[in-house]
C-alpha positions in Angstrom: -16.4 -1.5 -13.2 -13.1 -0.6 -14.8 -11.6 2.7 -13.5 -8.9 4.6 -15.4 -6.0 4.9 -13.0 -5.0 8.4 -14.2 -8.5 9.7 -13.6 -9.1 7.9 -10.2 -8.3 9.5 -6.9 -7.8 6.8 -4.2 -7.7 7.6 -0.5 -5.8 4.7 1.3 -7.2 4.5 4.8 -4.6 3.2 7.3 -3.5 3.4 10.9 -6.5 4.1 13.0 -6.5 3.5 16.8 -7.0 -0.3 17.2 -4.5 -2.7 18.7 -3.4 -3.4 15.1 -2.5 0.2 14.2 1.2 -0.5 13.3 0.2 -3.5 11.0 -2.4 -1.3 9.3 0.2 1.4 8.7 2.5 -1.2 7.1 -0.4 -2.6 5.0 -1.5 0.9 3.9 2.0 2.1 3.0 2.5 -1.0 0.8 -0.9 -0.6 -0.9 -0.4 3.1 -1.5 2.9 2.4 -3.1 1.5 -0.3 -5.4 -1.4 1.9 -6.4 0.9 4.7 -7.3 3.0 2.3 -9.4 -0.2 1.3 -11.1 -0.9 4.9 -12.0 -3.6 5.9 -9.6 -3.7 9.3 -7.9 -3.2 8.3 -4.3 -3.6 10.1 -1.0 -2.5 8.1 2.2 -4.8 8.9 5.1 -3.8 8.1 8.7 -7.3 7.7 10.1 -8.0 9.7 13.3 -11.3 9.3 15.2 -12.2 13.0 15.2 -11.1 14.1 11.7 -11.7 11.2 9.3 -15.2 12.3 8.2 -14.2 15.9 7.5 -11.0 14.9 5.7 -12.9 12.5 3.4 -15.4 15.2 2.7 -12.6 17.5 1.8 -10.7 15.0 -0.3 -13.8 13.7 -2.2 -11.9 10.5 -3.4 -13.3 8.4 -6.1 -12.5 5.3 -4.1 -11.5 4.6 -0.5 -9.1 1.8 -0.2 -9.7 0.4 3.3 -6.3 -0.8 4.7 -7.4 -0.6 8.3 -7.2 -3.6 10.6 -8.9 -4.5 13.9 -11.7 -2.7 15.7 -13.3 0.4 14.1 -11.6 -0.4 10.8 -12.4 -4.0 10.1 -15.7 -4.5 12.0 -18.0 -2.5 9.8 -17.6 0.9 11.4 -15.4 2.4 8.7 -17.6 0.8 6.0 -20.6 2.5 7.6 -18.9 5.9 7.4 -18.1 5.4 3.8 -21.6 4.2 3.0 -23.0 7.3 4.7 -20.7 9.6 2.7 -21.4 7.7 -0.5 -17.8 6.9 -1.2 -17.1 3.6 -3.1 -14.8 1.4 -1.0 -12.9 -1.9 -1.1 -13.5 -5.1 0.9 -16.7 -6.2 2.6 -19.7 -4.1 3.6 -21.0 -3.2 7.0 -22.9 -6.4 7.9 -20.3 -8.9 6.6 -17.5 -7.1 8.3 -19.2 -6.9 11.6 -20.2 -10.6 11.5 -16.8 -11.8 10.5 -15.1 -9.8 13.2 -17.2 -11.4 16.0 -15.9 -14.9 16.2 -18.9 -16.4 17.9 -21.5 -14.8 15.6 -19.5 -15.9 12.5 -19.3 -19.4 13.9 -23.0 -19.6 14.0 -23.2 -18.7 10.4 -20.4 -21.2 9.5 -22.3 -24.0 11.3 -25.5 -23.2 9.5 -23.5 -23.4 6.2 -22.2 -26.8 7.1 -18.7 -25.7 7.8 -16.6 -27.4 10.5 -15.7 -25.3 13.5 -14.2 -26.0 16.9 -16.4 -26.1 20.0 -16.3 -22.8 21.9 -17.8 -20.9 24.8 -18.2 -17.2 25.7 -16.9 -17.0 29.3 -16.8 -14.0 31.7 -13.2 -12.8 32.0 -13.1 -13.5 35.8 -14.1 -17.1 35.3 -11.4 -17.6 32.6 -8.9 -16.4 35.2 -10.2 -18.5 38.1 -10.8 -21.9 36.6 -10.5 -24.0 33.4 -13.7 -23.3 31.4 -13.4 -26.5 29.4 -11.2 -29.6 29.2 -7.6 -29.0 28.3 -6.1 -28.1 25.8 -8.0 -25.0 24.8 -7.4 -21.5 23.4 -8.5 -18.2 25.0 -9.2 -15.4 22.4 -10.8 -12.0 22.4 -14.1 -12.4 20.6 -13.5 -9.4 18.3 -9.8 -8.9 17.6 -7.4 -10.0 14.9 -3.7 -10.7 14.3 -3.6 -13.1 17.3 -3.9 -10.1 19.7 -4.6 -11.4 23.2 -4.5 -15.1 22.3 -3.4 -17.6 25.0 -3.0 -21.4 24.4 -3.6 -23.5 27.5 -2.0 -26.9 26.9 -2.5 -30.1 28.8 0.5 -29.5 31.2 -0.7 -26.0 32.2 -0.3 -25.2 35.9 -3.5 -23.2 36.0 -5.9 -21.0 34.1 -4.9 -17.8 32.3 -4.9 -15.1 35.0 -3.2 -12.6 32.5 -6.5 -11.9 30.9 -7.5 -9.7 33.8 -4.7 -7.4 32.8 -5.9 -7.4 29.2 -9.5 -6.2 29.8 -9.1 -3.4 27.3 -8.6 -6.0 24.6 -11.1 -8.6 25.8 -13.9 -6.6 27.3 -16.2 -8.5 29.7 -15.9 -11.9 28.1 -13.4 -14.1 26.3 -14.0 -16.9 23.8 -12.7 -20.2 24.9 -12.2 -22.7 22.1 -11.1 -26.3 21.8 -7.4 -26.4 20.8 -6.9 -28.1 17.5 -3.3 -29.3 17.0 -1.6 -29.6 13.6 -0.9 -27.4 10.6 -1.9 -23.8 10.3 -3.4 -23.3 6.8 -4.9 -20.3 5.0 -6.7 -19.6 1.8 -7.7 -16.3 0.2 -10.8 -15.6 -1.9 -10.8 -12.8 -4.6 -14.3 -12.1 -5.7 -15.7 -15.5 -6.2 -12.4 -17.3 -6.8 -10.5 -19.2 -4.1 -6.7 -19.0 -4.5 -4.1 -21.5 -3.3 -3.5 -22.8 0.2 -0.5 -21.9 2.4 0.9 -24.0 5.2 2.3 -21.6 7.8 5.2 -22.8 9.8 6.1 -20.4 12.7 9.8 -19.8 13.2 9.6 -17.4 16.2 7.3 -19.4 18.5 5.4 -22.6 18.9 2.4 -21.2 17.1 1.5 -18.5 14.6 1.4 -15.5 17.0 1.7 -11.7 16.3 5.5 -11.9 16.0 5.4 -14.9 13.6 2.9 -13.0 11.4 4.7 -9.7 11.0 8.4 -10.0 11.9 10.6 -10.7 8.9 11.6 -14.4 9.1 9.0 -15.0 11.7 7.3 -17.8 9.7 7.8 -20.0 6.7 5.1 -20.1 4.1 4.8 -23.3 2.2 2.9 -22.7 -1.0 1.3 -24.8 -2.3 0.7 -26.5 1.1 2.1 -30.1 1.2 -1.2 -31.7 2.2 -3.5 -34.3 0.6 -5.1 -33.0 -2.5 -8.6 -33.7 -1.0 -7.8 -31.5 2.0 -6.3 -28.8 -0.3 -9.6 -28.7 -2.3 -11.7 -28.7 0.9 -9.8 -25.6 2.2 -10.6 -23.8 -1.1 -14.2 -24.9 -1.0 -14.7 -24.0 2.7 -13.0 -20.6 2.2 -15.4 -19.8 -0.7 -18.5 -21.0 1.2 -17.5 -19.0 4.3 -16.9 -15.9 2.2 -20.3 -16.2 0.6 -22.2 -17.2 3.8 -21.0 -14.1 5.5 -21.7 -11.9 2.5 -18.1 -10.9 2.0 -17.0 -8.8 -1.0 -13.7 -8.1 -2.6 -10.8 -10.0 -0.9 -11.0 -12.2 2.2 -8.8 -14.9 3.8 -10.0 -17.9 5.7 -7.7 -19.5 8.4 -7.8 -23.2 9.3 -6.2 -25.8 11.5 -5.6 -29.2 10.0 -5.0 -32.1 12.5 -3.1 -34.6 10.3 -2.4 -37.2 13.1 -3.4 -40.7 11.9 -6.9 -41.5 13.4 -7.5 -37.8 14.4 -7.7 -36.2 11.0 -9.9 -33.1 10.9 -9.9 -29.7 9.1 -11.4 -26.9 11.2 -12.3 -23.4 10.0 -11.1 -20.8 12.5 -12.2 -17.5 11.1 -12.5 -15.3 8.1 -10.5 -12.1 7.8 -12.3 -9.4 5.8 -9.3 -7.0 5.9 -6.4 -9.4 5.5 -2.9 -8.0 5.9 -1.1 -6.5 2.9 2.4 -6.1 4.4 5.6 -7.3 3.0 5.2 -10.6 4.9 1.5 -11.0 4.3 -0.2 -14.0 2.9 -2.7 -12.6 0.4 -0.2 -10.9 -1.9 1.8 -14.1 -1.8 -1.3 -16.2 -2.8 -2.1 -13.7 -5.5 1.5 -13.9 -6.9 1.2 -17.7 -6.9 -2.0 -17.3 -9.0 -0.1 -15.0 -11.5 -1.2 -11.6 -10.1 1.3 -8.9 -9.3 0.8 -6.8 -6.3 -0.2 -4.0 -8.6 -2.7 -6.3 -10.4 -4.3 -7.2 -7.0 -4.8 -3.7 -5.7 -6.0 -2.5 -9.1 -8.6 -5.3 -9.1 -9.7 -4.2 -5.6 -10.1 -0.6 -6.7 -12.1 -1.6 -9.7 -14.3 -3.8 -7.4 -15.0 -0.9 -5.0 -18.6 0.2 -4.6 -21.2 1.4 -2.1 -24.1 -0.7 -0.8 -21.8 -3.7 -0.3 
């Protein structure tokens, strides 16, 4: 539906209490500013566990713009609150959000849809710290976090397993996901509605891989758009991003991340994950992809507000 900006009150939900709080505040501030420039009546909301429901009941917004990242904001919990309160909201619904956030559950859906994923295991944290759970090289990840929080890459010359995970139990929980490491390019493609956008090749400047700092620090990475890859691989990224979006039941905007091994004789394109609440900061990928497709930042957030609904 098309909503009149002057007659539409939008609560921009940001912050929260996940490991990605600071990124969410940055995304939310940027989105709130763009919505104000587009003419909407905007109230920024720093989401707190014990006050969010009462505050939303008091504000009675026409739309909740979900700019939260990480647990409780991106995993379907916030969507469930908004569904219960009957407030139309942006991004994916409860089930799609929770499935996408859990890397192993989403992989099962990707495999069933014929999408290529890397071999992985769920391993007790103590075992990850004591021995190599699979042949090197591999990656250790929290099964339900984003923004590369808690990720460790164990290369072939590693002296031993990742003992640091025992100090990161608050992030990992009882198990970690151990996944075959795929070398090569870091690619990403966004989907808006039912339309895949372009493909970016992300080159990290601050480390050897696309870690938290590379994602969010100014100058931390270089974004090559359009990605300089074979046209057939470019199209496959777009196709896979759309199929993954639809297989999970995503709504609104999502972003699919890939690894592309372009070594002669080793070529493969692997889907890593789908982000149902992709970053919207000044260095984020989705606004850049939208701009490449001819959409201003204001166009993008306006589309997201108009797309908002309940029962997603």
